[in-house]
BAMARKE-139554 format. One record per residue (C-alpha): residue number from 1; residue in three letters; x, y, z. Coordinates in steps of 0.001 Angstrom, whole numbers, plus 500000, padded with zeros to 6 digits. Example, Ala and Ser with C-alpha at 12.3 -4.5 7.8 and 13.67 -1.06 7.14 Angstrom:
// BAMARKE-139554
[site 1 "Ala" [512300 495500 507800]]
[site 2 "Ser" [513670 498940 507140]]
// end
This chain:
// BAMARKE-139554
[site 1 "Unk" [541366 489153 500963]]
[site 2 "Unk" [542267 487304 497758]]
[site 3 "Unk" [542480 483525 498076]]
[site 4 "Unk" [545835 481843 497480]]
[site 5 "Unk" [546200 480374 494000]]
[site 6 "Unk" [548516 477779 492529]]
[site 7 "Unk" [551550 478354 490308]]
[site 8 "Unk" [549605 476866 487388]]
[site 9 "Unk" [546896 479486 487856]]
[site 10 "Unk" [549477 482286 487969]]
[site 11 "Unk" [551063 481014 484741]]
[site 12 "Unk" [547672 480980 483075]]
[site 13 "Unk" [547045 484563 484232]]
[site 14 "Unk" [550279 485566 482508]]
[site 15 "Unk" [549240 483637 479382]]
[site 16 "Unk" [545910 485478 479288]]
[site 17 "Unk" [547627 488777 479972]]
[site 18 "Unk" [544587 489746 482036]]
[site 19 "Unk" [543141 491172 478792]]
[site 20 "Unk" [540273 488860 477881]]
[site 21 "Unk" [536936 490246 478917]]
[site 22 "Unk" [535230 488184 481606]]
[site 23 "Unk" [531508 487567 481129]]
[site 24 "Unk" [529055 486781 483937]]
[site 25 "Unk" [526369 484197 483159]]
[site 26 "Unk" [523566 483380 485615]]
[site 27 "Unk" [522170 479900 484933]]
[site 28 "Unk" [518486 479042 485190]]
[site 29 "Unk" [518003 475303 485709]]
[site 30 "Unk" [514419 474573 484670]]
[site 31 "Unk" [511951 471896 485707]]
[site 32 "Unk" [508218 472028 484940]]
[site 33 "Unk" [508480 475660 483889]]
[site 34 "Unk" [510138 476842 487116]]
[site 35 "Unk" [513702 477751 488004]]
[site 36 "Unk" [515185 475211 490411]]
[site 37 "Unk" [518552 474592 492026]]
[site 38 "Unk" [520106 471436 493389]]
[site 39 "Unk" [523287 470227 495034]]
[site 40 "Unk" [525496 467817 493074]]
[site 41 "Unk" [522648 467427 490532]]
[site 42 "Unk" [520113 466289 493189]]
[site 43 "Unk" [518149 467770 496144]]
[site 44 "Unk" [516265 470090 493787]]
[site 45 "Unk" [514554 473181 495255]]
[site 46 "Unk" [512309 475819 493669]]
[site 47 "Unk" [513972 479180 492971]]
[site 48 "Unk" [511282 481138 491133]]
[site 49 "Unk" [509755 482244 487835]]
[site 50 "Unk" [512132 482203 484823]]
[site 51 "Unk" [510849 485378 483193]]
[site 52 "Unk" [510983 487524 486312]]
[site 53 "Unk" [514415 486182 487247]]
[site 54 "Unk" [515742 486779 483718]]
[site 55 "Unk" [514549 490382 483699]]
[site 56 "Unk" [516159 490988 487102]]
[site 57 "Unk" [519477 489562 485899]]
[site 58 "Unk" [519475 491749 482791]]
[site 59 "Unk" [518824 494813 484936]]
[site 60 "Unk" [521632 493743 487304]]
[site 61 "Unk" [524182 493633 484489]]
[site 62 "Unk" [524412 489961 483489]]
[site 63 "Unk" [526355 489563 480244]]
[site 64 "Unk" [524599 486360 479212]]
[site 65 "Unk" [521918 484047 480573]]
[site 66 "Unk" [521781 480263 480368]]
[site 67 "Unk" [518615 478188 480608]]
[site 68 "Unk" [518866 474432 481075]]
[site 69 "Unk" [515842 472143 480941]]
[site 70 "Unk" [517286 469612 483386]]
[site 71 "Unk" [514740 466836 482806]]
[site 72 "Unk" [514455 467016 479011]]
[site 73 "Unk" [517203 464489 478237]]
[site 74 "Unk" [516127 462044 480945]]
[site 75 "Unk" [512512 462229 479768]]
[site 76 "Unk" [513515 461851 476123]]
[site 77 "Unk" [511815 465068 475012]]
[site 78 "Unk" [512722 468410 473506]]
[site 79 "Unk" [513231 471609 475477]]
[site 80 "Unk" [509984 473330 476503]]
[site 81 "Unk" [509820 475939 473756]]
[site 82 "Unk" [507098 478012 475382]]
[site 83 "Unk" [509436 478843 478263]]
[site 84 "Unk" [512219 479636 475802]]
[site 85 "Unk" [509974 482063 473923]]
[site 86 "Unk" [508834 483849 477073]]
[site 87 "Unk" [512348 484243 478410]]
[site 88 "Unk" [513703 485282 474997]]
[site 89 "Unk" [511060 488015 474805]]
[site 90 "Unk" [512111 489304 478211]]
[site 91 "Unk" [515913 489310 478024]]
[site 92 "Unk" [518206 491949 476560]]
[site 93 "Unk" [521430 489886 476599]]
[site 94 "Unk" [522569 486750 474718]]
[site 95 "Unk" [520612 483696 475815]]
[site 96 "Unk" [521845 480066 475734]]
[site 97 "Unk" [519450 477115 475988]]
[site 98 "Unk" [520311 473485 476756]]
[site 99 "Unk" [518508 470272 477597]]
[site 100 "Unk" [516894 468053 474988]]
[site 101 "Unk" [518912 469522 472102]]
[site 102 "Unk" [519775 466330 470276]]
[site 103 "Unk" [520150 467210 466580]]
[site 104 "Unk" [519948 470048 464067]]
[site 105 "Unk" [516172 469901 464009]]
[site 106 "Unk" [515774 470393 467767]]
[site 107 "Unk" [518537 473007 467762]]
[site 108 "Unk" [516761 474964 465030]]
[site 109 "Unk" [513499 474883 466989]]
[site 110 "Unk" [515219 476374 470044]]
[site 111 "Unk" [516957 479057 467994]]
[site 112 "Unk" [513715 479942 466225]]
[site 113 "Unk" [512050 480253 469639]]
[site 114 "Unk" [514472 483078 470429]]
[site 115 "Unk" [517651 481572 471850]]
[site 116 "Unk" [520946 483041 470670]]
[site 117 "Unk" [522883 479834 471309]]
[site 118 "Unk" [522187 476200 472048]]
[site 119 "Unk" [524041 473902 474426]]
[site 120 "Unk" [524318 470174 473850]]
[site 121 "Unk" [525890 467524 476074]]
[site 122 "Unk" [524622 463918 476202]]
[site 123 "Unk" [523502 463869 472568]]
[site 124 "Unk" [526839 465259 471439]]
[site 125 "Unk" [528716 462618 473387]]
[site 126 "Unk" [526611 459770 472007]]
[site 127 "Unk" [526852 461092 468451]]
[site 128 "Unk" [529859 463418 468139]]
[site 129 "Unk" [529140 464128 464471]]
[site 130 "Unk" [526161 466192 465611]]
[site 131 "Unk" [528616 468852 466830]]
[site 132 "Unk" [530041 469308 463328]]
[site 133 "Unk" [526568 469207 461803]]
[site 134 "Unk" [525281 471939 464127]]
[site 135 "Unk" [528344 474104 463552]]
[site 136 "Unk" [527971 473738 459792]]
[site 137 "Unk" [524248 474525 459944]]
[site 138 "Unk" [524204 477383 462468]]
[site 139 "Unk" [527797 478603 462847]]
[site 140 "Unk" [530447 478175 465526]]
[site 141 "Unk" [529261 481042 467685]]
[site 142 "Unk" [525832 479524 468247]]
[site 143 "Unk" [527005 476167 469643]]
[site 144 "Unk" [528151 475353 473178]]
[site 145 "Unk" [529198 471831 474129]]
[site 146 "Unk" [528690 471040 477813]]
[site 147 "Unk" [530559 468382 479778]]
[site 148 "Unk" [529493 466969 483135]]
[site 149 "Unk" [532668 465811 484843]]
[site 150 "Unk" [533461 463777 487947]]
[site 151 "Unk" [536764 462850 489556]]
[site 152 "Unk" [538087 459430 488521]]
[site 153 "Unk" [541720 458793 489436]]
[site 154 "Unk" [541853 455785 487126]]
[site 155 "Unk" [541731 458008 484031]]
[site 156 "Unk" [544777 459921 482716]]
[site 157 "Unk" [543405 463391 483510]]
[site 158 "Unk" [541694 462295 486716]]
[site 159 "Unk" [538253 463238 485355]]
[site 160 "Unk" [535495 461178 483733]]
[site 161 "Unk" [532695 462319 481417]]
[site 162 "Unk" [529172 461750 482727]]
[site 163 "Unk" [525972 462083 480696]]
[site 164 "Unk" [522197 462029 481313]]
[site 165 "Unk" [522302 464901 483773]]
[site 166 "Unk" [525343 463524 485555]]
[site 167 "Unk" [523764 460133 486175]]
[site 168 "Unk" [525579 457898 483690]]
[site 169 "Unk" [529322 457243 483772]]
[site 170 "Unk" [530961 456822 480352]]
[site 171 "Unk" [534506 455705 481133]]
[site 172 "Unk" [535781 458496 478852]]
[site 173 "Unk" [538490 460903 479913]]
[site 174 "Unk" [537215 464495 480090]]
[site 175 "Unk" [540330 466049 478574]]
[site 176 "Unk" [540360 463678 475617]]
[site 177 "Unk" [536710 464513 474999]]
[site 178 "Unk" [537427 468255 475298]]
[site 179 "Unk" [540175 467886 472681]]
[site 180 "Unk" [537727 466200 470314]]
[site 181 "Unk" [535123 468900 470879]]
[site 182 "Unk" [537690 471569 470071]]
[site 183 "Unk" [538857 469678 466975]]
[site 184 "Unk" [535259 469595 465725]]
[site 185 "Unk" [535300 473394 465740]]
[site 186 "Unk" [533366 474223 468904]]
[site 187 "Unk" [534331 477629 470278]]
[site 188 "Unk" [532662 477318 473691]]
[site 189 "Unk" [533045 474428 476146]]
[site 190 "Unk" [531073 474333 479403]]
[site 191 "Unk" [532458 471846 481955]]
[site 192 "Unk" [530537 471355 485200]]
[site 193 "Unk" [532176 469591 488121]]
[site 194 "Unk" [529668 467113 489526]]
[site 195 "Unk" [531270 467042 492968]]
[site 196 "Unk" [531388 470841 493223]]
[site 197 "Unk" [527921 471603 491840]]
[site 198 "Unk" [525845 473684 494237]]
[site 199 "Unk" [528115 473239 497263]]
[site 200 "Unk" [529615 476764 497137]]
[site 201 "Unk" [533146 475648 498012]]
[site 202 "Unk" [534717 476914 494799]]
[site 203 "Unk" [535027 475924 491177]]
[site 204 "Unk" [537115 472874 490242]]
[site 205 "Unk" [540236 474795 489246]]
[site 206 "Unk" [542324 471822 488030]]
[site 207 "Unk" [539460 470855 485694]]
[site 208 "Unk" [539324 474371 484243]]
[site 209 "Unk" [543104 474551 483892]]
[site 210 "Unk" [543370 471186 482145]]
[site 211 "Unk" [540659 472007 479620]]
[site 212 "Unk" [542094 475462 478944]]
[site 213 "Unk" [545469 473810 478272]]
[site 214 "Unk" [544120 471738 475352]]
[site 215 "Unk" [541760 474180 473621]]
[site 216 "Unk" [541515 477741 472375]]
[site 217 "Unk" [537748 477661 472921]]
[site 218 "Unk" [536126 479858 475543]]
[site 219 "Unk" [535793 477805 478724]]
[site 220 "Unk" [532779 478414 480959]]
[site 221 "Unk" [533438 477860 484668]]
[site 222 "Unk" [530475 476047 486222]]
[site 223 "Unk" [529776 474377 489542]]
[site 224 "Unk" [530761 475527 493014]]
[site 225 "Unk" [530796 479322 493208]]
[site 226 "Unk" [530194 480600 496725]]
[site 227 "Unk" [532328 483712 497224]]
[site 228 "Unk" [533759 486569 495188]]
[site 229 "Unk" [537179 484930 495460]]
[site 230 "Unk" [535894 481791 493760]]
[site 231 "Unk" [535035 483789 490644]]
[site 232 "Unk" [538476 485407 490730]]
[site 233 "Unk" [540145 481998 490953]]
[site 234 "Unk" [538157 480622 488010]]
[site 235 "Unk" [538976 483604 485821]]
[site 236 "Unk" [542628 483320 486846]]
[site 237 "Unk" [542552 479626 485880]]
[site 238 "Unk" [541546 480584 482346]]
[site 239 "Unk" [537748 480648 482252]]
[site 240 "Unk" [536349 483576 480263]]
[site 241 "Unk" [532700 482999 481200]]
[site 242 "Unk" [531746 482611 484868]]
[site 243 "Unk" [528477 480727 485350]]
[site 244 "Unk" [526666 480469 488663]]
[site 245 "Unk" [523156 479856 489931]]
[site 246 "Unk" [522363 479663 493646]]
[site 247 "Unk" [524602 482551 494749]]
[site 248 "Unk" [522720 484787 492327]]
[site 249 "Unk" [519250 483265 492800]]
[site 250 "Unk" [519348 483612 496587]]
[site 251 "Unk" [521074 487007 496744]]
[site 252 "Unk" [524336 485779 498233]]
[site 253 "Unk" [526329 487671 495583]]
[site 254 "Unk" [525103 490611 493507]]
[site 255 "Unk" [526309 490862 489914]]
[site 256 "Unk" [527301 494573 490207]]
[site 257 "Unk" [529398 493755 493282]]
[site 258 "Unk" [531024 490816 491489]]
[site 259 "Unk" [531933 492912 488463]]
[site 260 "Unk" [533322 495698 490621]]
[site 261 "Unk" [535434 493152 492501]]
[site 262 "Unk" [536794 491520 489329]]
[site 263 "Unk" [537563 494937 487887]]
[site 264 "Unk" [539544 495797 491011]]
[site 265 "Unk" [541587 492613 490483]]
[site 266 "Unk" [542551 493710 486959]]
[site 267 "Unk" [540052 491802 484843]]
[site 268 "Unk" [538168 493453 482016]]
[site 269 "Unk" [534414 493433 482653]]
[site 270 "Unk" [531477 495320 481166]]
[site 271 "Unk" [529438 497590 483427]]
// end
């Protein structure tokens, strides 16, 4: 059964014309060289070896893979390049790396280690000019700007930007920041709902809708997937990349089953 969706979601489906290809992106949160998964950015548990997991996802039909070094920013260090190299050698799909990417120099190191794209969040917020610098140096298609978002009814959009792995409130409205990111030339924005992360109750659809309304960039849905219907809702809300972790890591949802389901609902997916 397909979950009920709002009028705003239906309007966005019409806007998209159900023609944009939907891409499935498993996310590997990394700590100390291992894949881990938490709930609302805490309660971290081990989920396995990054290389073996990456190979399995490629074989299962993942369109892209994301790797996030979750402690790099907090520890003030660069991404662990050895892990990037080993995963890059193993994967056969585009590979995005985030965590500790603070400037063009650190971005170049990650790309040279084998990543296809880099993702930046806290550093980009603290120094927005770094977004333009990275785009100029490496091209639009190699840069993703991530946003950790939490509900704050005091802000115009109802969402506040958080940085430092979701630990530090900024007082900045998420939608205003998304507009700036888009104006800088970023073509991929990855918002993660802090309250929905890891709880498997569904993506934050209003957050996705509001960001899609102010940018032509690809929007990556992140945080909260628990059922096939949740992926359908996120794609219907305008997301073109569907990111998830625990449901894939722990075998709750298989990528082939997800793609078959989305195809049945009229979305374009690769098999």
